[in-house]
C-alpha positions, -999 to 999 in steps of 0.1 A, spaced: -545 -26 520 -556 -2 493 -569 -17 459 -541 3 443 -513 -17 466 -531 -51 458 -531 -43 421 -490 -36 424 -492 -70 449 -507 -88 423 -485 -77 396 -452 -80 416 -460 -117 420 -468 -124 386 -430 -111 372 -407 -134 370 -376 -142 395 -354 -134 372 -369 -101 372 -371 -89 404 -344 -66 410 -359 -46 379 -385 -43 406 -365 -36 436 -346 -8 412 -377 8 406 -391 9 440 -357 19 458 -360 53 429 -395 56 436 -387 56 477 -359 84 470 -380 103 453 -409 105 478 -379 110 503 -369 143 483 -399 156 479 -405 163 516 -368 180 513 -379 205 485 -409 213 504 -389 223 533 -365 240 512 -392 261 493 -412 267 526 -375 282 545 -370 299 510 -404 319 514 -398 325 552 -365 340 540 -383 363 515 -408 372 537 -386 382 565 -369 401 537 -399 421 531 -394 457 535 -416 491 534 -409 513 508 -416 551 522 -446 572 516 -434 594 491 -413 566 472 -413 580 430 -401 548 411 -398 570 379 -378 593 399 -356 563 412 -354 549 375 -342 584 362 -313 587 393 -301 556 386 -294 554 352 -276 587 353 -258 567 379 -251 540 358 -251 556 322 -236 592 325 -199 584 325 -211 570 288 -213 605 274 
């Protein structure tokens, strides 16, 4: 057992029996948080894989300024 776990066990031994429900509740919450971390990590990895799979290359002659101008005209020209 690690030093940290030994220290935790010693602290738990000193806690009165009446208060042990609180300790159990805290430990259950910590355990749930630990398992959620793994799920969150897996979700993040899956999301990154989805993004990387959607990655596309722009054509060599892509002009972002021209594309922006055309998009603005398309969207806002009807306001004039």
